[in-house]
Residue frames relative to the residue before (quaternion, step in Angstrom):
aa qw qx qy qz dx dy dz
M 1.0000 0.0000 0.0000 0.0000 0.00 0.00 0.00
I 0.4392 -0.6888 0.5138 0.2619 3.61 -0.96 0.86
A 0.3559 -0.7025 0.5720 0.2294 3.57 -0.96 0.88
I 0.3463 -0.7402 0.5452 0.1869 3.56 -0.99 0.89
G 0.3725 -0.7143 0.5466 0.2286 3.56 -1.01 0.81
Q 0.7764 -0.3641 0.2478 0.4507 3.54 -1.25 -0.34
K 0.4866 -0.5790 0.5460 0.3604 3.51 -1.40 0.13
T 0.1258 0.8200 -0.5348 0.1608 3.57 -0.52 1.16
N 0.4591 -0.6739 0.5097 0.2744 3.56 -1.26 0.51
S 0.7475 0.3979 -0.1966 0.4942 3.58 1.11 -0.71
P 0.3718 -0.7362 0.5138 0.2363 3.61 -0.62 1.04
P 0.4108 -0.6876 0.5328 0.2731 3.59 -0.94 0.82
E 0.6646 -0.4665 0.3774 0.4452 3.55 -1.29 0.09
V 0.4650 -0.6874 0.4847 0.2764 3.56 -0.87 0.96
S 0.1043 -0.7910 0.6015 0.0411 3.56 -0.90 0.96
S 0.6304 -0.5369 0.3971 0.3958 3.55 -1.30 0.19
A 0.5963 0.5545 -0.3610 0.4546 3.59 1.24 -0.41
I 0.4930 -0.6346 0.5008 0.3214 3.56 -1.17 0.57
E 0.0658 0.7890 -0.6040 0.0918 3.56 -0.65 1.17
A 0.1441 -0.7985 0.5819 0.0545 3.56 -1.06 0.77
Y 0.0494 -0.7913 0.6093 -0.0116 3.56 -1.10 0.78
I 0.3752 -0.6647 0.5877 0.2683 3.51 -1.40 0.16
V 0.4234 -0.7173 0.4987 0.2399 3.57 -0.86 0.99
G 0.4074 -0.7205 0.5180 0.2158 3.56 -0.98 0.95
E 0.7261 -0.4717 0.2999 0.4004 3.55 -1.34 -0.01
A 0.7849 0.1989 -0.1162 0.5752 3.62 1.19 -0.37
A 0.0729 -0.8562 0.5114 0.0106 3.54 0.56 1.24
T 0.1499 -0.7867 0.5959 0.0588 3.54 -1.12 0.77
G 0.7789 0.3781 -0.2409 0.4385 3.56 -1.38 -0.05
D 0.8409 -0.1001 0.1035 0.5217 3.55 -0.94 -0.94
W 0.6885 0.4678 -0.2817 0.4773 3.60 1.20 -0.42
S 0.3578 0.7558 -0.4851 0.2558 3.58 1.26 0.01
G 0.7754 0.2873 -0.2381 0.5094 3.58 -0.78 1.02
Y 0.5340 0.6035 -0.4160 0.4215 3.59 1.23 -0.19
A 0.4788 -0.6736 0.4874 0.2818 3.56 -1.12 0.67
E 0.5817 -0.5668 0.4487 0.3729 3.55 -1.16 0.63
N 0.8140 0.2472 -0.2361 0.4696 3.55 -1.09 0.90
D 0.4122 0.6747 -0.4980 0.3561 3.61 1.23 0.16
L 0.3708 -0.6765 0.5845 0.2515 3.54 -1.27 0.49
V 0.0460 -0.7821 0.6209 0.0261 3.58 -1.00 0.85
V 0.1056 -0.7866 0.6081 0.0199 3.56 -0.99 0.91
S 0.4468 -0.6940 0.4967 0.2685 3.57 -0.89 0.97
Q 0.1776 -0.7904 0.5821 0.0699 3.53 -1.10 0.83
G 0.6751 -0.4815 0.2941 0.4754 3.58 1.14 0.56
S 0.8203 0.1008 -0.0305 0.5621 3.56 0.73 -1.04
G 0.8072 0.0636 -0.0277 0.5862 3.59 1.23 0.03
W 0.5257 -0.6334 0.4818 0.3006 3.53 -1.34 -0.27
L 0.2184 -0.7318 0.6309 0.1370 3.53 -1.15 0.75
K 0.1426 -0.8112 0.5664 0.0296 3.55 -0.71 1.13
R 0.1052 0.7718 -0.6266 0.0255 3.54 -1.18 0.62
T 0.5184 -0.6167 0.4983 0.3204 3.53 -1.29 0.47
P 0.4301 -0.7094 0.4837 0.2790 3.63 -0.78 0.91
I 0.3974 -0.7012 0.5482 0.2232 3.54 -1.27 0.50
A 0.5533 -0.6162 0.4463 0.3391 3.58 -0.96 0.86
G 0.7730 0.3089 -0.2538 0.4926 3.56 -0.84 1.02
E 0.4907 0.6549 -0.4480 0.3600 3.61 1.20 -0.19
R 0.0791 -0.8004 0.5941 -0.0104 3.54 -0.98 0.95
F 0.0002 0.7904 -0.6105 0.0500 3.54 -0.93 1.00
Y 0.4294 -0.6165 0.5629 0.3446 3.53 -1.36 0.01
S 0.2321 -0.7655 0.5859 0.1298 3.56 -0.90 0.95
S 0.3516 -0.7587 0.5113 0.1984 3.57 -0.53 1.17
D 0.6747 0.4866 -0.2998 0.4670 3.60 1.06 -0.67
E 0.7060 0.4365 -0.2640 0.4912 3.59 0.99 -0.78
G 0.3279 -0.7687 0.4870 0.2538 3.57 1.19 -0.53
M 0.7039 0.3734 -0.2556 0.5476 3.57 1.12 0.65
D 0.5758 -0.5313 0.4699 0.4066 3.55 -1.31 0.18
I 0.1030 -0.7694 0.6276 0.0603 3.56 -1.14 0.70
F 0.0517 -0.7920 0.6066 0.0458 3.58 -1.20 0.45
F 0.3764 -0.7010 0.5666 0.2143 3.53 -1.32 0.47
D 0.2509 -0.8083 0.5168 0.1284 3.59 -0.69 1.05
G 0.6739 -0.4547 0.2900 0.5049 3.56 1.30 0.11
T 0.7676 0.2439 -0.1392 0.5761 3.56 1.30 -0.40
D 0.8185 0.0651 0.0273 0.5701 3.57 0.88 -1.01
W 0.4206 -0.6427 0.5707 0.2904 3.53 -1.38 0.29
Y 0.0859 -0.7890 0.6080 0.0223 3.55 -1.02 0.88
G 0.3074 -0.7037 0.6050 0.2105 3.53 -1.21 0.63
I 0.3464 -0.7335 0.5480 0.2040 3.59 -0.96 0.88
I 0.2366 -0.8144 0.5199 0.1021 3.57 -0.37 1.27
S 0.7775 -0.2176 0.1934 0.5575 3.59 0.77 -1.00
P 0.5894 -0.5347 0.4457 0.4099 3.61 -1.25 0.27
F 0.1655 -0.7714 0.6093 0.0792 3.55 -1.26 0.52
N 0.0075 -0.8015 0.5969 -0.0350 3.59 -0.82 1.01
L 0.0031 0.7625 -0.6470 -0.0035 3.55 -1.13 0.73
E 0.0482 0.7912 -0.6097 -0.0006 3.57 -1.13 0.57
F 0.0776 -0.7626 0.6411 0.0376 3.52 -1.26 0.58
Q 0.0511 -0.8024 0.5946 -0.0062 3.56 -0.90 0.93
A 0.0501 -0.7761 0.6282 0.0235 3.55 -1.18 0.65
S 0.1528 -0.7935 0.5834 0.0819 3.57 -1.04 0.72
H 0.6133 0.5023 -0.3432 0.5038 3.53 1.05 0.85
A 0.5975 -0.5320 0.4379 0.4102 3.56 -1.28 0.16
T 0.1449 -0.7706 0.6124 0.1006 3.58 -1.11 0.65
A 0.4987 -0.6839 0.4498 0.2851 3.53 -0.89 0.96
A 0.4256 -0.7037 0.5138 0.2443 3.55 -1.18 0.60
N 0.4260 0.6361 -0.5740 0.2906 3.54 -0.29 1.26
T 0.6321 -0.6204 0.3247 0.3318 3.52 -1.11 0.68
V 0.6846 0.4765 -0.3087 0.4572 3.61 1.15 -0.29
R 0.5904 0.5517 -0.3804 0.4498 3.58 1.23 -0.15
K 0.0448 -0.8049 0.5914 -0.0188 3.57 -0.68 1.08
G 0.7164 -0.2622 0.1540 0.6279 3.54 0.45 1.19
R 0.6317 -0.4516 0.3458 0.5268 3.57 -0.51 -1.19
I 0.4144 0.7622 -0.4366 0.2382 3.54 1.20 0.27
T 0.5245 0.6029 -0.4437 0.4056 3.61 1.21 0.12
S 0.6365 0.4973 -0.3327 0.4866 3.59 1.25 -0.20
T 0.3878 -0.7494 0.4827 0.2344 3.59 -0.54 1.12
T 0.5998 0.5833 -0.3694 0.4043 3.60 1.14 -0.45
T 0.7023 0.4431 -0.2744 0.4849 3.61 1.19 -0.35
L 0.6048 0.5944 -0.3405 0.4062 3.59 1.28 -0.02
L 0.1357 -0.7283 0.6623 0.1123 3.51 -1.22 0.66
N 0.1385 0.8384 -0.5047 0.1524 3.53 0.43 1.27
A 0.1222 -0.7290 0.6630 0.1186 3.51 -1.29 0.50
I 0.5235 -0.6250 0.4637 0.3469 3.57 -1.07 0.66
F 0.3954 -0.7147 0.5259 0.2372 3.57 -0.79 1.03
P 0.4949 -0.7178 0.3934 0.2916 3.61 -0.68 1.04
S 0.5304 -0.6101 0.4921 0.3230 3.52 -1.16 0.69
G 0.7654 0.3517 -0.2660 0.4687 3.56 -1.05 0.75
K 0.6695 0.4242 -0.2919 0.5354 3.57 1.29 -0.07
S 0.2222 -0.7637 0.5927 0.1270 3.56 -1.24 0.48
L 0.2689 -0.7483 0.5883 0.1471 3.53 -1.28 0.41
I 0.0736 -0.7818 0.6185 0.0282 3.58 -0.80 1.04
I 0.2000 -0.7799 0.5866 0.0880 3.57 -0.89 1.00
L 0.1318 -0.8283 0.5442 0.0216 3.57 -0.69 1.16
S 0.8072 0.0562 -0.0621 0.5843 3.62 1.18 -0.25
A 0.0380 -0.7673 0.6400 0.0152 3.54 -1.22 0.64
E 0.0997 -0.7956 0.5972 0.0205 3.55 -0.82 1.05
M 0.1067 -0.7915 0.6010 0.0316 3.55 -0.94 0.97
C 0.0581 -0.7448 0.6638 0.0356 3.55 -1.10 0.87
W 0.2341 0.7876 -0.5395 0.1842 3.59 -0.62 1.04
K 0.2389 -0.7299 0.6164 0.1741 3.51 -1.34 0.32
S 0.3684 -0.7397 0.5240 0.2062 3.54 -0.78 1.06
G 0.5122 -0.6551 0.4717 0.2932 3.55 -1.24 0.50
A 0.6766 -0.5225 0.3674 0.3664 3.53 -1.35 -0.22
T 0.3826 0.7302 -0.4886 0.2860 3.59 1.20 0.23
V 0.4757 -0.6695 0.4885 0.2947 3.56 -0.95 0.88
G 0.6891 0.4515 -0.3528 0.4436 3.55 -0.97 0.84
T 0.6148 -0.5571 0.4121 0.3765 3.53 -1.26 0.34
Y 0.2936 -0.7572 0.5645 0.1475 3.52 -0.99 0.91
G 0.0206 -0.8231 0.5673 -0.0140 3.59 -0.89 0.87
L 0.1154 0.7804 -0.6107 0.0692 3.55 -1.03 0.78
Y 0.3096 -0.7245 0.5880 0.1829 3.52 -1.37 0.30
P 0.3682 -0.6346 0.6084 0.3025 3.59 -1.09 0.60
I 0.0924 -0.8252 0.5569 0.0188 3.59 -0.97 0.78
L 0.2879 -0.6229 0.6839 0.2477 3.45 -1.47 0.32
Y 0.1097 -0.8295 0.5474 0.0159 3.58 -0.61 1.12
D 0.2308 -0.7531 0.6046 0.1184 3.55 -0.91 1.02
Q 0.2923 -0.7876 0.5187 0.1588 3.57 -0.24 1.28
G 0.6326 0.5603 -0.3374 0.4147 3.57 1.03 -0.78
G 0.7901 0.2796 -0.1463 0.5256 3.57 0.98 -0.85
A 0.3580 -0.7536 0.4709 0.2866 3.58 1.36 0.04
T 0.4573 0.6774 -0.4323 0.3809 3.56 0.97 0.97
S 0.2339 -0.7641 0.5881 0.1251 3.57 -0.96 0.94
H 0.1401 -0.7423 0.6487 0.0924 3.55 -1.08 0.82
R 0.2606 -0.7859 0.5422 0.1431 3.59 -0.30 1.25
L 0.2558 -0.7932 0.5445 0.0939 3.54 -0.85 1.06
G 0.8378 0.0135 -0.0538 0.5432 3.56 -0.24 1.27
S 0.7041 -0.4489 0.3501 0.4244 3.54 -1.34 -0.27
M 0.6530 -0.5145 0.3804 0.4052 3.55 -1.28 0.34
L 0.3175 -0.7294 0.5790 0.1788 3.56 -1.02 0.88
T 0.0563 -0.8210 0.5680 -0.0079 3.57 -0.76 1.01
C 0.1060 0.7642 -0.6340 0.0519 3.53 -1.29 0.47
S 0.5493 -0.5807 0.4762 0.3665 3.56 -1.30 0.18
E 0.6831 -0.5010 0.3373 0.4106 3.57 -1.29 0.17
N 0.8460 0.1817 -0.1565 0.4762 3.55 -1.29 0.59
V 0.4907 0.6304 -0.4450 0.4048 3.58 0.89 0.96
Q 0.3193 -0.7134 0.5902 0.2018 3.55 -1.03 0.86
N 0.0713 -0.8344 0.5456 -0.0318 3.58 -0.76 1.05
R 0.0001 0.7468 -0.6646 -0.0247 3.52 -1.31 0.51
T 0.0657 0.8176 -0.5606 0.1141 3.57 -0.54 1.18
L 0.1619 -0.7650 0.6187 0.0751 3.55 -1.09 0.86
V 0.0638 -0.7644 0.6404 0.0391 3.57 -0.93 0.94
T 0.1195 -0.8217 0.5570 0.0146 3.56 -0.97 0.86
G 0.1541 -0.7503 0.6330 0.1125 3.52 -1.33 0.42
T 0.3873 -0.6851 0.5579 0.2633 3.56 -1.32 -0.21
L 0.6794 -0.4587 0.3568 0.4481 3.58 -1.27 0.10
A 0.6845 0.4678 -0.2757 0.4864 3.59 1.10 -0.71
S 0.7924 0.1113 -0.0420 0.5983 3.58 1.14 -0.62
P 0.0097 -0.8490 0.5279 -0.0193 3.61 0.43 1.20
L 0.6086 -0.5230 0.4353 0.4081 3.55 -1.30 0.18
A 0.7713 -0.1238 0.0802 0.6192 3.57 1.16 -0.65
L 0.0239 -0.7437 0.6671 0.0362 3.53 -1.25 0.59
V 0.0173 0.8261 -0.5544 0.0996 3.56 -0.39 1.29
D 0.3182 -0.7449 0.5579 0.1806 3.57 -0.90 0.95
G 0.3877 -0.7056 0.5446 0.2351 3.56 -1.04 0.81
D 0.1060 -0.8067 0.5789 0.0535 3.58 -1.08 0.70
G 0.6479 -0.5329 0.3164 0.4429 3.58 1.24 0.31
T 0.7221 0.3979 -0.2483 0.5085 3.61 1.27 -0.04
K 0.5890 0.6148 -0.3690 0.3727 3.60 1.15 -0.51
Q 0.0615 -0.7653 0.6406 0.0134 3.56 -1.08 0.88
F 0.1714 -0.8590 0.4790 0.0573 3.57 -0.24 1.27
S 0.0234 0.7263 -0.6869 0.0075 3.49 -1.25 0.78
C 0.2566 -0.7385 0.5800 0.2289 3.56 -1.25 -0.07
G 0.1327 0.7790 -0.6024 0.1124 3.57 -1.25 0.40
W 0.4480 -0.6605 0.5063 0.3266 3.56 -0.94 -0.87
E 0.1099 -0.7646 0.6268 0.1023 3.52 -1.27 0.39
H 0.4965 -0.6872 0.4640 0.2570 3.53 -1.17 0.70
D 0.4665 -0.6483 0.5218 0.2997 3.52 -1.19 0.56
V 0.5481 -0.6676 0.4001 0.3064 3.56 -0.90 0.96
S 0.7177 0.4519 -0.2514 0.4663 3.60 1.10 -0.64
S 0.7063 0.4323 -0.2538 0.4998 3.59 1.25 -0.04
P 0.1742 -0.8222 0.5332 0.0970 3.60 -0.03 1.23
G 0.4548 0.6735 -0.5104 0.2810 3.53 -1.29 0.26
A 0.2714 -0.7513 0.5782 0.1664 3.56 -1.26 0.29
L 0.5292 -0.5855 0.4914 0.3685 3.53 -1.19 0.49
A 0.4850 -0.6657 0.4840 0.2954 3.57 -1.02 0.78
S 0.5956 -0.5258 0.4468 0.4113 3.56 -1.25 0.35
G 0.5022 0.6273 -0.4635 0.3734 3.57 -0.82 0.93
Y 0.7147 -0.4569 0.3322 0.4125 3.53 -1.28 -0.31
H 0.0504 0.7648 -0.6406 0.0459 3.56 -0.99 0.94
G 0.0407 0.8239 -0.5639 0.0399 3.58 -1.02 0.66
C 0.1259 -0.7516 0.6423 0.0823 3.54 -1.28 0.55
Y 0.0232 -0.7965 0.6026 -0.0434 3.57 -0.85 1.03
I 0.0138 -0.8084 0.5882 -0.0170 3.59 -0.68 1.04
R 0.1418 -0.7912 0.5944 0.0231 3.54 -1.16 0.82
G 0.2245 0.7666 -0.5815 0.1544 3.54 -1.10 0.69
Y 0.5142 -0.6215 0.4866 0.3355 3.57 -1.17 -0.64
I 0.3676 -0.6302 0.6238 0.2803 3.50 -1.35 0.41
L 0.1348 -0.8241 0.5502 0.0084 3.55 -0.81 1.08
E 0.1582 -0.7314 0.6465 0.1488 3.50 -1.40 0.22
K 0.3806 -0.7362 0.5115 0.2268 3.56 -0.70 1.08
L 0.3757 -0.7376 0.5186 0.2140 3.57 -0.89 0.95
């Protein structure tokens, strides 16, 4: 696999070695007219340009990390990211209750740094539905306590009453469950919220939400 160099506006001197770069927002010289985020590869006597494909992943020798294209921007993968929330009690069925994460006294949050992003690639839910008649529905969520915003992860999970469940939903780099930019105010937790059209309560017992992804930096 070809290692990708830095994102830059100015093309370096063409060499006989195969070298690849990402075009910056204001390309000059031989790259003049190229679109930002295009891939360019040296051909000994010139440059070959192509549009990147969503989900493409390379190693960046200049950034010292893996990078990928999400269809709009290039991101560097800084580190894995994990969140989990567990409850061992019944939770009421209403659309504003998100496990117990609406209570700031139960949160261990840190402000997500500005200039970094968070991509969620998997969410696992373990829960037991209550005895309410009718289909029970809920969503695993990434919750921003700072902005009081829920990011629903995948489709609604449904089951009948009094059933123990374990479900995994997944995304990809090209189509993640969520991709959220940090702005210095966001404080992330995870949990679940109920669907407005599906009444019922979680039964007393063990419930959990576990989400996995990466901390990113936009190039």
